C-alpha positions in Angstrom: 158.7 163.2 191.2 161.7 163.1 188.9 165.2 162.7 190.1 168.3 162.8 187.9 171.6 161.0 188.9 174.7 162.1 187.0 176.6 158.9 187.3 179.2 159.8 184.7 179.9 162.1 181.8 179.4 165.4 183.5 182.9 166.3 184.5 184.9 165.9 181.2 184.6 165.3 177.5 184.3 161.9 176.0 184.2 160.0 179.3 182.0 157.5 181.1 178.6 158.7 180.0 175.9 157.4 182.2 172.8 159.2 183.5 169.9 157.7 185.5 166.4 159.1 185.5 164.0 158.1 188.4 160.3 158.5 187.8 158.7 158.0 191.2 160.0 154.5 192.0 161.2 153.4 188.5 164.6 154.1 187.0 165.9 154.3 183.4 169.6 154.3 182.7 170.8 156.3 179.7 174.2 155.2 178.3 177.0 153.2 179.7 180.3 154.4 178.3 184.1 154.0 178.6 186.6 156.6 179.6 188.4 156.5 176.2 191.6 158.2 177.4 192.1 155.5 180.1 191.6 152.8 177.6 194.0 154.2 175.0 196.6 154.8 177.8 196.2 151.2 179.1 196.4 149.5 175.8 199.4 151.6 174.7 201.3 150.7 177.9 200.2 147.1 178.4 199.6 146.0 174.9 196.5 144.1 176.2 193.0 144.7 174.9 190.6 146.3 177.3 187.9 143.7 176.6 189.8 141.2 178.6 189.6 143.2 181.9 187.0 142.6 184.6 184.7 145.1 186.1 186.8 145.6 189.3 190.0 146.4 187.3 188.2 148.8 185.0 186.6 150.6 187.9 190.1 150.9 189.6 191.5 152.4 186.4 188.6 154.9 186.2 187.8 153.5 182.8 184.0 153.0 183.4 181.4 155.0 185.4 181.5 154.3 189.1 178.0 153.0 189.7 178.7 151.5 193.2 176.5 153.9 195.2 173.9 154.1 192.4 173.7 150.3 192.3 173.3 150.1 196.0 170.5 152.7 196.2 168.7 152.4 192.9 169.9 149.2 191.4 166.7 147.2 192.1 164.5 149.9 190.5 166.2 149.9 187.0 163.6 149.0 184.4 165.7 149.6 181.2 169.0 150.7 179.8 168.8 152.9 176.8 171.8 153.8 174.6 171.6 156.9 172.4 174.3 156.1 169.9 177.2 153.8 169.0 180.3 155.7 170.3 182.2 153.7 172.9 182.1 156.6 175.5 178.4 156.0 175.4 178.0 152.2 174.9 181.4 150.6 175.6 180.7 149.7 179.2 177.5 147.8 178.5 179.3 144.5 178.7 180.5 145.2 182.2 177.7 147.3 183.8 174.5 146.0 182.2 174.8 142.5 183.9 174.6 144.3 187.2 171.1 145.3 186.2 170.3 141.9 184.6 166.5 142.3 184.6 166.8 145.5 182.5 166.8 145.2 178.7 169.3 147.2 176.7 167.4 149.3 174.1 169.1 151.0 171.2 168.9 151.6 167.5 169.7 148.5 165.3 173.1 149.8 164.4 174.0 150.6 168.0 172.8 147.1 169.1 175.1 145.5 166.4 178.1 147.6 167.7 177.4 146.4 171.2 177.3 142.8 169.9 180.7 143.4 168.4 182.0 144.8 171.7 180.7 141.7 173.5 182.9 139.6 171.2 180.6 136.6 171.4 180.1 136.7 175.2 176.6 136.5 176.6 175.1 139.0 179.0 171.8 138.3 180.9 170.2 141.4 179.5 167.9 141.2 176.5 169.1 143.4 173.6 166.2 145.2 172.0 166.7 147.0 168.6 164.4 150.0 168.3 164.3 152.0 165.0 164.3 155.8 165.0 160.8 157.2 165.1 159.7 154.3 167.2 158.3 153.9 170.8 158.7 151.3 173.5 156.5 151.1 176.6 158.5 150.3 179.7 155.7 150.6 182.2 152.5 152.4 182.9 154.5 155.4 183.8 157.3 155.4 181.2 157.5 155.1 177.4 160.7 155.5 175.5 160.8 157.2 172.1 163.7 157.3 169.6 163.7 160.6 167.7 166.2 160.8 164.7 169.2 163.2 165.2 172.5 163.6 163.4 176.0 163.1 164.7 179.2 161.5 163.5 177.9 158.0 163.6 174.7 156.4 162.2 171.3 156.1 163.8 172.0 158.6 166.6 168.8 159.5 168.4 167.4 161.9 171.0 166.0 159.6 173.6 162.7 160.9 174.8 161.3 159.5 178.1 157.6 160.2 178.3 156.4 160.4 181.9 153.3 161.6 183.8 155.3 164.8 184.7 156.3 165.6 181.1 158.9 164.5 178.6 162.6 164.2 179.3 164.8 164.7 176.2 168.3 163.2 176.3 170.4 164.1 173.3 174.0 163.4 174.1 175.6 163.8 171.5 174.1 165.8 168.6 174.5 168.2 165.7 172.0 169.9 163.5 172.9 168.6 160.0 170.3 169.4 157.4 172.2 167.7 154.6 173.7 164.5 156.0 175.6 162.1 153.7 173.8 159.0 155.1 170.5 158.9 156.9 167.9 161.6 157.5 168.2 165.1 159.0 167.0 165.7 162.6 163.3 165.1 163.0 162.5 168.7 163.9 158.7 168.1 163.3 158.5 165.4 165.9 160.7 167.4 168.4 158.4 170.4 167.9 155.3 168.3 168.6 156.8 167.0 171.8 157.8 170.5 172.8 154.3 171.8 172.4 153.1 169.1 174.8 155.7 170.2 177.3 159.3 169.1 177.8 160.2 169.0 181.5 164.0 168.5 181.1 166.5 168.6 178.3 169.9 166.9 178.8 172.4 167.5 176.0 176.1 167.6 175.3 178.3 170.7 175.2 181.4 169.2 173.5 181.9 172.0 170.9 179.8 174.7 172.5 182.9 177.0 172.6 182.8 177.1 168.7 181.0 180.2 167.4 178.4 179.9 164.7 176.9 176.6 163.3 178.7 173.3 162.9 179.0 172.7 159.1 177.2 169.8 157.4 179.0 166.5 156.7 178.7 167.5 153.0 181.3 170.1 153.7 183.7 167.5 155.0 183.2 165.5 151.8 184.1 168.6 149.7 187.2 169.3 151.8 188.4 165.7 151.2 187.8 166.1 147.5 189.8 169.3 147.5 192.8 167.6 149.0 192.6 164.2 147.4 191.8 165.1 143.8 195.1 167.0 143.6 196.7 163.6 143.6 194.5 162.0 140.9 197.4 161.4 138.5 200.2 160.9 140.9 201.8 157.7 142.3 202.3 158.8 145.9 201.1 156.6 148.7 198.0 158.0 150.3 196.7 157.1 153.7 193.6 158.7 155.2 192.6 158.2 158.8 189.3 159.1 160.5 187.0 157.9 163.3 186.1 154.3 162.7 182.5 154.9 163.7 182.1 157.7 161.1 180.4 155.5 158.4 179.3 158.6 156.4 182.9 159.8 156.2 184.2 156.3 155.3 181.5 156.2 152.5 182.7 159.6 151.1 186.3 158.3 151.1 185.4 155.1 149.3 183.6 157.2 146.6 186.4 159.7 146.2 189.0 156.9 145.9 187.0 155.6 142.9 186.9 159.1 141.4 190.7 159.1 141.6 190.9 155.7 139.9 192.3 154.2 143.1 191.2 151.1 144.9 189.8 151.9 148.4 190.9 149.6 151.2 189.8 150.0 154.8 192.3 148.7 157.3 191.8 148.2 161.1 189.9 146.1 163.5 187.6 148.9 164.7 186.8 150.0 161.2 185.9 146.4 160.3 183.7 146.1 163.4 181.7 149.3 162.6 181.3 148.4 158.9 180.1 144.9 159.8 177.6 146.3 162.3 176.2 148.7 159.7 175.8 145.8 157.2 174.0 143.6 159.7 171.7 146.5 160.6 170.9 146.9 156.9 171.8 150.6 156.7 175.2 150.5 154.9 177.3 148.1 153.0 180.2 148.3 150.6 182.1 146.1 148.2 185.4 147.9 149.2 188.0 145.6 150.8 187.8 145.7 154.6 190.7 144.1 156.5 190.4 143.6 160.3 193.0 140.9 161.1 196.7 141.6 161.5 197.9 138.7 159.3 195.7 140.0 156.5 196.9 143.5 157.0 200.6 142.4 156.6 199.7 140.6 153.4 197.7 143.4 151.8 200.0 146.2 152.8 202.9 144.3 151.2 200.8 144.5 148.0 200.2 148.2 148.5 203.9 148.9 148.9 204.6 147.4 145.5 202.1 149.7 143.7 201.3 152.7 146.0 199.5 154.7 143.3 196.9 152.0 142.8 195.3 152.2 146.3 193.8 154.6 148.8 194.4 153.2 152.3 191.8 154.2 154.9 193.3 153.2 158.3 192.7 153.5 162.0 194.9 155.8 164.1 193.4 159.2 163.8 194.3 160.0 167.5 197.8 158.4 167.2 196.8 155.4 169.3 200.0 153.3 169.7 198.5 150.0 168.5 196.5 151.5 165.6 197.3 150.7 162.0 198.7 154.1 161.1 201.0 154.3 164.1 202.3 150.8 163.4 202.9 151.8 159.7 204.8 154.9 160.9 206.9 152.6 163.2 207.7 150.3 160.2 205.9 147.4 161.8 204.1 146.6 158.5 205.7 145.8 155.1 204.6 149.3 154.0 207.3 152.0 154.1 206.5 155.7 154.1 208.6 157.6 151.6 209.1 161.3 150.8 206.0 163.0 149.5 203.7 160.2 150.5 200.5 161.7 151.9 198.7 161.3 155.2 195.3 163.0 155.8 193.8 163.3 159.2 190.1 163.6 158.6 189.5 164.4 162.3 190.5 166.7 165.1 192.5 165.7 168.1 190.3 164.8 171.1 191.3 167.5 173.7 192.8 165.2 176.3 196.5 165.0 177.3 196.9 161.3 176.1 195.4 161.9 172.7 197.4 165.1 172.1 200.6 163.4 173.1 200.0 160.3 171.0 199.2 162.4 167.9 202.3 164.5 168.4 204.4 161.4 168.5 202.8 160.0 165.4 203.1 163.2 163.4 206.8 163.6 164.4 207.5 160.1 163.1 205.7 160.9 159.8 207.6 164.2 159.4 210.9 162.4 159.9 210.0 160.4 156.8 209.2 163.6 154.9 205.5 162.7 154.6 203.1 165.4 153.6 200.5 165.8 156.4 197.1 167.4 156.1 195.4 168.0 159.4 191.8 168.7 160.4 190.2 167.9 157.0 187.0 167.5 159.0 183.8 169.0 160.4 182.6 168.2 163.9 179.8 165.9 164.8 178.8 168.2 167.7 176.6 171.3 167.9 178.4 174.7 168.0 177.2 177.7 170.0 174.4 178.9 167.7 173.1 175.3 167.2 172.8 175.0 171.0 170.7 178.1 171.1 168.5 176.8 168.2 168.1 173.5 169.9 167.0 175.1 173.2 164.6 177.4 171.4 163.1 174.4 169.5 162.6 172.2 172.6 161.8 175.0 175.1 162.4 172.7 178.1 161.3 173.9 181.6 164.7 172.7 182.9 168.1 172.4 181.0 171.0 170.2 182.1 174.1 170.5 180.0 176.6 167.6 180.0 179.6 166.0 178.3 182.1 168.7 179.1 184.4 170.2 181.7 183.3 173.0 183.8 184.4 175.5 181.1 181.9 174.1 178.6 179.1 173.7 181.1 179.6 177.3 182.1 179.2 178.5 178.5 176.0 176.4 178.2 174.7 178.1 181.4 175.6 181.5 180.0 173.8 180.8 176.7 170.7 179.5 178.4 170.5 182.6 180.6 170.3 184.8 177.5 167.2 182.8 176.7 165.6 183.3 180.1 166.9 180.4 182.1 168.1 180.9 185.7 171.1 179.3 187.2 170.2 176.7 189.8 166.5 177.2 189.2 166.0 176.2 185.5 169.5 175.5 184.3 171.5 173.1 186.4 175.2 172.4 186.4 175.9 168.8 187.6 179.2 166.9 188.2 179.7 163.2 188.3 177.9 161.6 191.2 175.6 164.6 191.8 171.8 164.4 191.8 169.0 166.8 190.9 165.4 166.5 192.1 162.7 168.1 190.0 159.2 168.1 191.5 
């Protein structure tokens, strides 16, 4: 018998992802993520880094999945913790939750393992960390084998986790997009997914983050061309230019580094989280750069003073795409660094605003400060890392699961997923299932 426990990530976007799959008497945990909005809110108000907070405080803040009941009922059955990719709403809570299941190894791709090491900040956890390359398998027990199948998303080495069981395969792809022309890495492994589908997929669990968008999500190559279109207009100008994007989006950072050099500018990446993701990619041997990367505040002050003296020489790539109060771009806008925005300096947001009240409020505050300085703002120079409506249909048609469980969205997104699946022959509450945090689903 298969039972699915939606511990977290089923009631809102970008929050506390954690799913448990029970195969008879053995359990696999998929993802352990932060509630990003709660973390940003806390750090903005308290000025204290979230990594210093204990499990109890984080649970009280609703910043991590509430695994209390799950731990009590299934905790002693957990055989492994598998992380699908390196975003903190999927892997951030490993440091707090994994030790509660200390006999279970943490399995993830090499890049994701290195990101988790950075999040641990040198602290030890009792769990063994096992890097597993895409296109590889790992036997958990006689009943369960884990397989990592290459997917595309907005960070490197994202995989669809396939759990092979005696009852059929369970595919967990949370998050994904179908990018056939990625900047870094390979396109989704359609051939392997089709092979698994032919053998029979019992359940598909996948995200609905951008399911309300019609059509297909454009390739990351489109984002690169969008950035060129904006940035190359300033190839012979001396304006200060600052670009901000998601720190985990290594492909986007790579494009920006290359475009800066086309412009004759020196790329410099500024911010602790950017530094952490770049160092993780280097240690995983999947990306490295000789561009200057600055992760410490004292170095930031020193280098931004140099940029201020010759703005036309540099392209600054900084943290702060969501307007986080302690991010580099927000602090630059508040004149907390020796860099002063002046009229016609340029700020490019190579991202969209995460649709949560705290992110929207922080971005509004940041943009208002920049506009008061007569800065030229370019918003949404970006393509999503998530599947749109037609991608969702294509993915369902490719996998042909017996049961479909949409996740990673509010009820509005999950309802769209249910509607789409019903056009493909699925039946609500029979073969397509809408879960909320804390709910369980038995499939026998």
